[in-house]
C-alpha positions, -999 to +999 in steps of 0.1 A: +042-347+272+010-368+270-021-353+287-050-372+302-082-355+314-095-375+344-131-365+338-161-378+317-175-343+315-186-335+280-183-297+285-147-300+299-138-321+269-153-295+246-135-266+263-101-283+260-107-294+224-118-259+214-086-245+230-066-268+207-053-292+233-045-328+224-053-352+252-068-385+261-098-391+284-097-415+313-124-408+338-116-416+374-138-443+389-130-435+425-159-433+449-157-396+460-181-400+489-161-427+505-129-408+502-146-377+516-159-397+546-123-409+553-113-373+558-142-366+582-171-361+558-182-330+540-184-309+572-146-311+574-143-291+541-154-257+530-169-258+494-137-244+480-115-270+499-138-298+487-135-288+451-097-289+452-096-321+472-119-338+446-098-324+417-066-337+433-082-371+441-092-377+405-059-366+391-040-389+415-063-418+409-055-418+371-019-409+376-012-442+395-015-462+363-001-435+339+036-428+347+052-399+329+018-385+318+003-352+329-031-357+344-058-330+347-082-334+375-112-311+379-143-307+401-169-282+408-189-276+441-220-255+445-221-235+477-254-220+489-259-204+523-231-223+539-243-256+525-228-278+497-255-288+472-251-320+451-264-329+417-301-336+416-308-371+404-343-366+391-363-338+374-385-335+405-353-329+426-341-304+399-373-284+402-368-282+439-332-272+434-342-243+411-369-233+436-342-230+463-318-210+441-345-188+427-341-152+437-309-159+455-271-159+448-249-190+451-213-197+445-195-221+422-161-234+432-141-248+403-110-267+412-084-280+388-051-299+394-022-312+375-007-345+386+025-361+374+037-395+387+013-394+416+023-360+428+001-329+426+024-303+408-001-274+404-036-266+415-060-237+411-095-227+425-118-202+408-148-188+425-179-175+407-210-158+421-243-163+403-275-143+409-305-163+398-337-143+389-369-150+408-386-179+391-422-190+394-432-226+396-447-223+361-414-209+347-394-237+364-418-263+349-414-248+314-376-247+317-374-284+325-398-292+296-373-275+273-340-288+287-349-323+298-329-347+320-296-337+304-294-307+326-291-328+357-254-333+348-249-298+361-248-293+399-271-263+396-295-278+370-285-252+345-260-250+317-249-215+311-238-222+275-274-230+268-309-222+281-296-219+315-283-184+308-318-171+308-322-180+346-298-153+357-299-116+364-261-114+369-229-135+371-195-126+385-167-148+375-149-165+347-172-181+320-150-212+316-149-217+354-187-216+356-188-242+330-165-263+351-129-257+341-107-227+349-092-228+314-069-197+313-050-206+345-048-242+333-033-233+299-007-210+316+003-240+338+006-263+309+028-238+291+050-238+323+053-275+318+067-269+284+037-274+262+033-253+231-002-239+236 
């Protein structure tokens, strides 16, 4: 069965390639914010629910034009003190984000869905808890000088597979899920669909 990843995420692509999966990439172009508003806005969702809703949304969007193909949808939401935090769009916003997360814990909710012929046939959510160490303004400034704008692709302005690891005292959760894809449950689900992985 052909597989399509409905995401342009470089790290999700790398995770699946490293696991030996053969797949195509067709990123969903659906406007997530419009779709969330149709459902009552973000306040109608918990961070966990939103992650799964967006994963489903992306998978279904691609599935419409790909009959007979298995579509992987994935999304990650950062929850902090009962709020949903979005990606920072500038370095300045990123610095503020780290100042807020500094010395605190936050949660990452990583949702993944499988869709076949427009129907969600499997879904999973993984929750991780991350404890960021206390960072001074100087440390935050130095961090962004080292990592540059590329880190803004991560909702928390860190990439745990790189320099972002140094920002934390402790993490609780699955490494792959923190990177944005609950890999082991996904591979098990793909095996259930008859794939030899």
